C-alpha positions in Angstrom: 0.0 -0.2 -0.1 2.0 3.5 -0.9 2.2 5.5 1.1 3.3 8.5 -0.4 0.0 10.6 -1.1 -0.1 10.7 3.2 3.1 12.7 3.0 2.8 16.1 4.6 4.8 19.3 4.4 3.3 21.8 5.8 5.7 22.0 9.0 9.2 22.6 8.7 12.1 21.3 10.6 13.4 24.3 13.0 16.8 24.8 13.2 19.1 24.1 15.9 20.4 27.8 15.7 16.7 29.0 16.9 15.4 29.1 20.0 13.8 26.8 22.5 11.2 29.6 22.8 10.0 29.0 19.2 9.9 25.5 19.9 7.8 25.6 22.7 5.4 28.4 20.4 5.2 25.8 18.0 4.0 23.2 20.5 1.7 25.9 21.7 0.1 25.9 18.2 0.2 22.4 17.3 -0.9 19.2 18.7 1.9 17.2 17.8 3.9 14.9 20.3 7.3 16.0 18.5 8.9 18.8 16.0 11.5 17.9 13.8 14.7 19.3 13.8 17.5 20.1 11.5 21.0 21.6 10.9 22.0 22.9 6.8 19.1 20.7 5.6 20.1 17.6 7.2 17.7 15.9 9.3 18.8 15.3 12.9 16.5 14.0 15.2 12.7 15.1 16.9 12.5 16.6 20.7 8.8 15.6 22.2 7.0 18.3 23.9 7.7 17.0 27.8 11.5 18.0 26.8 10.7 21.0 25.4 9.4 22.3 28.7 12.3 21.3 30.9 14.5 23.8 29.0 14.9 27.6 29.1 13.4 29.6 26.1 16.2 31.3 25.3 18.9 28.5 24.8 19.7 27.8 21.3 17.7 24.1 20.5 21.4 22.8 19.6 22.2 23.3 23.3 19.6 20.6 23.8 21.2 17.9 21.3 21.0 15.2 23.8 17.3 15.0 23.9 17.0 14.8 20.3 15.4 11.7 19.4 16.4 10.0 16.1 13.4 7.8 14.9 12.3 8.4 10.8 11.1 6.0 8.2 11.7 6.4 4.7 9.4 7.2 1.5 9.3 3.1 0.5 8.8 2.4 4.1 5.3 0.0 4.4 2.6 1.4 6.5 2.8 -1.3 9.0 6.7 -0.7 9.6 5.6 2.7 9.6 2.6 1.8 12.4 5.0 0.1 14.2 7.9 3.1 14.3 4.8 5.1 15.9 4.4 2.8 18.4 7.8 2.2 19.9 8.2 6.0 19.9 5.5 6.9 21.4 4.4 9.6 18.8 1.8 11.0 16.6 4.2 12.8 14.0 6.5 10.7 12.0 9.9 12.4 9.9 9.7 10.8 6.4 13.2 10.6 4.5 13.9 10.0 0.9 16.9 7.9 -0.4 19.2 10.6 0.4 18.4 11.5 4.0 16.7 14.4 2.8 13.6 15.3 4.5 10.5 14.9 2.7 7.9 15.8 5.6 6.5 13.5 7.6 3.2 11.2 8.4 0.4 11.8 10.9 -0.8 8.8 13.0 -4.3 9.2 12.6 -3.9 9.1 8.5 -2.1 5.7 8.9 -4.1 4.2 11.5 -7.0 5.7 9.1 -5.7 2.8 6.2 -6.9 0.0 8.6 -10.0 1.2 7.4 -9.5 0.3 4.1 -8.4 -3.4 4.4 -10.6 -6.0 4.1 -10.1 -6.6 7.8 -12.1 -4.0 8.9 -13.9 -3.1 5.5 -15.6 -6.7 4.7 -18.6 -8.2 6.6 -18.0 -10.9 8.7 -17.3 -12.4 12.1 -14.9 -11.8 14.1 -13.3 -14.9 16.5 -10.7 -14.7 18.9 -9.2 -18.7 19.5 -6.6 -19.5 22.5 -4.2 -22.2 22.1 -0.6 -23.5 23.4 2.0 -21.3 21.9 3.9 -24.4 20.4 0.7 -26.4 19.4 -0.8 -23.7 17.0 -0.5 -22.7 13.1 -1.1 -20.3 11.3 -1.6 -22.8 8.0 -3.8 -25.2 10.7 -6.0 -22.1 11.3 -6.2 -21.3 7.6 -7.4 -24.7 6.9 -9.7 -25.2 9.7 -11.9 -22.0 8.3 -11.5 -22.9 4.7 -12.3 -26.8 5.4 -15.9 -25.6 6.4 -16.2 -23.3 3.3 -15.4 -19.7 5.0 -13.1 -17.0 3.8 -9.9 -16.1 6.3 -9.9 -12.3 5.9 -7.1 -11.4 8.3 -5.4 -12.9 11.3 -3.3 -11.8 14.2 -1.6 -12.7 17.1 -3.5 -10.4 19.4 -2.2 -11.3 23.2 1.0 -13.9 24.0 1.4 -15.0 27.8 3.5 -17.9 28.8 2.6 -20.4 26.8 -0.7 -19.5 25.3 -1.1 -17.7 22.3 -4.3 -15.5 21.4 -4.9 -15.6 17.6 -7.9 -12.8 16.4 -9.5 -13.8 13.6 -11.6 -12.1 10.6 -13.9 -14.3 8.9 -15.7 -13.4 5.6 -18.6 -15.6 5.7 -22.2 -17.0 7.3 -21.9 -20.4 9.2 -19.4 -19.2 11.3 -20.7 -22.2 13.9 -19.5 -24.8 11.7 -15.9 -22.8 12.0 -15.9 -22.6 15.8 -17.0 -26.6 16.3 -14.1 -27.3 14.2 -12.2 -25.0 16.1 -13.1 -26.9 19.4 -12.7 -30.3 17.7 -9.1 -29.2 17.3 -8.7 -28.5 21.1 -8.8 -24.4 20.4 -10.3 -22.6 23.0 -13.1 -19.9 22.1 -11.7 -17.0 24.0 -14.7 -14.7 22.0 -17.0 -16.0 19.2 -19.9 -14.8 17.2 -23.8 -14.8 17.9 -24.0 -18.0 15.7 -22.0 -19.7 18.2 -24.7 -22.4 19.2 -22.5 -24.8 21.5 -22.7 -22.6 24.4 -26.6 -21.7 23.9 -26.8 -25.4 23.4 -25.2 -26.5 26.7 -27.0 -23.5 28.8 -30.2 -25.1 27.3 -29.6 -27.9 28.4 -28.7 -27.1 32.0 -32.0 -25.3 32.3 -33.5 -28.3 31.6 -32.1 -30.6 33.6 -32.4 -27.7 36.2 -36.0 -27.8 36.0 -36.3 -31.1 35.4 -34.3 -31.8 39.1 -36.9 -29.4 40.5 -40.0 -31.5 39.6 
């Protein structure tokens, strides 16, 4: 998925010779977590809003270079890798550099997150299913086989939780008859963490329990 169209360049990096007061003023006008810093056209890194307010306003930005954070992505970086950089650096602005390290602009976090809505995982109709199994006992090939053997389409899958020796996998299944898929996962010893309204297994157990309770009350 090409991202070049999402590059924004309405904010130019501040120069190291500018004052910290200029940096603070920019933060007051914007809602970004970081501001890019440059010297002679070379990107040096970003400084966070939290760090900016620590320094005296009359100081030069270059005097605070130990607070620079050097994160960035390339214009060719894939959108999932861009999203990972956002998460790792706890920021909502991501500088974009070209192949010769020239500053091209930046990505905004909301724009990158918004791309999720264009993927089949979110855009296509279907049901969400979360399954759980031992970390050494599951495989994505087996998960795909279980879904597709029931005539369903697997629109996406990712590991949503990994704890001790258990892993949870979130699935988007774009087909009706999700109940058959759920029952197949149970036969393959997967625990159903969160299912769909079509999961008749639990409802059936509940009905039998209610029936047994009524019988014993007679």
